[in-house]
N, C-alpha and C positions, 0 to 999 in steps of 0.2 A: 422593282428594286432601284433605289436611287444611287447613281454613280457619283463619286466625288471627283473633282477635277484633279488632274495630274499635278502633284506638288513634289518639290525636291526637299530632301532633308538638309540640315545644315552641313553635314559631311559631303553630300553630293554637290552642294553649292561651292564648297571649298575645292573639291576635286575639279569642277568645271572651271573655276578661276585659275587653278594651277595649270590645267591643260590649255586653257585659252591663252594665258600669258606665255607659256612655253612655245606653243605653235605660232603665235604672233611674233615672238622674238626670233624664232628660227626662220620664219618666212621673211622677216626684215633682213636677217643675215644673208639669206640666199639672194634676195633681190639686190641689196646694195653692195654686198661684198663679193658676189659671184656673178650675177647677171650684168649689172650696170657698171662695175668697176673695170675700166678700160684696160688697165695693165693685166689684170687677171684674165680678161677675155682674150687678149692678144697671146698670152701664154698658153691658154687652152687651145686656141686656134692654131698654134704652132706645134700641134701634135703632142702636147703634154698628156700623158696617160696617168692621171692621178684620180683619186676618188672624188676630189672636189670638182674636177672637170666633168666627171661622169654625172655628178649631182647637178651641175649646171646644165649639161646637155638634156638630162631627163626633165628638169624643171622647165627649161625653155620649150621642149616639145609639148609638155602638159599644158602650159598656159597658152601656147599658140593655138591649141585645139580646144580650149575652154573646158578642159577636163575638171579643173577645180570647181568652177562654177556649176557645171552640170552635175557633178557628184554631190555638191552641197545642196542643190535644189532637189535631187532625187532623194537624198537622205532626209531632208526636211519634210518632203511630202510623205515619206514613209512614217516619219515621226508624227505627223499630223493625223495619220490614220490610226496608228497604234503607238502612243507615247511610251518611251523608255529612256533610261539614263544612257544606255549604250548608243542609241540613235542620236540623242542630244550631243553626246561627246563627239561622235564621228562627224556629225553635221557642223559642230563648232570648229573642229580642226579643218575640215574642208572649206568652210566659209572664211576662216582666218587666212588660209593660204590663198584662196581665191581673191579676197579683197586686196591683199598686198601684192599678189602676182598678176595684176592686170585683168582679172575676171570680176571686176567690182559690180557690174550690173546684175549678173546671175547670182552672185554670192550675196548681194544686198537683198534681193528678193528672197533668197533662202533664209537669211537671218529673220526676215519678217515672218516667214512661214514657221520657222522654229519657235518664235515668240507666240504665234497662234496655237502651237501645240500645247501650251500651258492652259489654254481655255477648254481643251478637250477632256472628257472623262478618262480616268485611268482605266487600263485594261481590267476586265473582270477576273477575279481570282476564284478558284474552285473551293 
């Protein structure tokens, strides 16, 4: 039985574009207005207990430990083995955050593996 390659419908492409732009925009917001903005960093370091400071702390911990890049690479590898829209969406989100938040090497490899996932056959249906 011949398997066809994994292809996205137009609605799925629109969904991925929406998710990609939103995650890229939020990652840019976190990087430039929470992590690198010196006045905000000084306010958070002065024991300000706001939600934004908590987001900054979590984001800083995650990118220092390369969590975004590793997660993007793991999800992209799973998508290469068994392609699905859920894995493509999760991999895209993790890769966008990884590229913007200092995990560009691993996230770049993950984007390449995500693209290779479109050359794989779709999972067999019963």
